[in-house]
N, C-alpha and C positions, 0 to 999 in steps of 0.2 A: 504494500500500500504506500502510496506517495503522501507527502505532506499535504498536498491539495486534497487528496481523497480523505485524509484524516480530518481536515478542516470541514469538508462537506459532511462527514459523518457527525461531527460535533453540531453543526448547524441543523442537520436533519433529525437527529435522534436525541439530543439532550433533553428536550421537553418531555418526550414520551418516556424516557428512562426515569426522569425525575418523578413524573406522575405515578409510574408503576411503583417506585420505591416509596414514595410518600404515602400511597394508599396502604402499603404493607407496614410501614414503620409508624406513620402518624406524627412524626416530628420533622418539621421543615429543615432544621439545621442538620440533623443526622442524615436526612435524605440528600441534602446538598453535599455533605461529606462523602457519602457513598458514591454519588454520581462523580464527584471529583476524583475519588480514588479509582473508580472504574476507568475513567478516561486516562488517568495517569498510567494505569496498568496496560491499557491499550497502546499508549504512546511508547512504552518501554518495548513492546513487541510489534511495533508498527511495521517492521521489515518482514515479519513472519506471517502477517495477516493479509489475506487477499481482500480487495475492496468489496467483492461480492459477499463475503462472509462477515463483513464489519458489523452489521446490525446484530446478527446472531451472537457474535463474539462479545459485543458490548452488553447485550442483555444477559448473557450467561455470566459474564464477569460481574455485572451489577448484582445479579441474583445471589451469587456466591459471596460477594462482599457484604451484602445485606445480611445474609445468614450469619456470617462471621461477626458482624457488628451486633446483631441480636444476641448471639451467644455471649459475647464479651460483656454487653450491657446487663444481661440477666445475672451474670456472676457478680457485677459491681453494684447492683441495686441495694440501697441501704434499707435497714429495718424501718426507719422513719418514713421513707417513701412508700413502703408497702402498707404501713399503718394508715398513712394519710389517704392513699388511694382506696383502701377498703371502706373508708368512712365517707367518701364523697360520691354522691349520686344525684343525678338530675332527671326528673321525669318530664321535663319540658322539651318538646320537639319543635323545631322551627320549620319543618317541611319534610317532604318525601326524601330528599337527598340525605338529611340527617338520619332518617330511619334506615335507609339503605346502607349508609356508611356504618352505622352501629351494627347492623346485621352482618355486614362483611367483616367487621372487626371481630365478631364472635366466632368466625370460622377458624378451624385449625390452620396453622401457618401454611402448610402445603396446599390445602384447598383454597385458601385465600390467594395464594400466588398464582395457581393455575386459572382460577376464575377471573382474576384481574388481567392476566395475559390473554385469555381467550375473549372475554366480553368487553374489556375496556380498551385493550391494545389491538385486538383483532388477529392474533397469531393463529396459525393452523395447529392442529393437534401434534403433528410431527415436530414443528418448530418449538412448541412448548416442551415437548419431550427432550429435545436437544438442549434447551436452556436449563431445565431443571434436573436432567439426568434420569428422567423416568421413561418407561416405555410408553408407546402411544396408547396402549390399553389402560395402563395405570392413569394416564392423564384423563382419559374419558371417564373412568370410574370416579376420580376425584372431582371432576367437573359435575358429573351427575349428582354426587353426594352433596356438593356445595349448593347446587341449584335447588335440590330437594329441601335442604335446610333453610335456604333463603325463602323459598315458597312457603314453607310451614311457619317460619318466624314472622314474615310480613303478613301472612294470612291470619295468624293469631292476633296480631296487633289491630287488624281491621275489626275484629270482634270486640276488642277492648275499647276502641275509639268510637 
């Protein structure tokens, strides 16, 4: 990949990678750091990556960097943070987007990642498998389970509201 190809990759995919990571992590600063780290890792290997595979490489790198960040942060979370988060809850919703975001946040990590890649970013099943390291069948199963959970969760809220 040339420097020009790399710059085009940054221009084309930075926003979509950021949205994907932000939906998973939920913290803007951490999401920016993950995206920055991903582009840095891509720059280090710019000579080894073909321009055609740049998007896949970038999303795969961002996904794995995000997983590493989540694992690192979970080990460093203090007791005070856990106690504070357990006692804060809000029943006020500002709209459908908030309800959907809350429902997506309740999904297990892998289901959240595959559903975001499929439904928010528009990746094909085989591309999601390449990014996450799952087989195409596993991707389909996780997406099915995630959609089933979301349907049940959002459906149960309709009865309450």
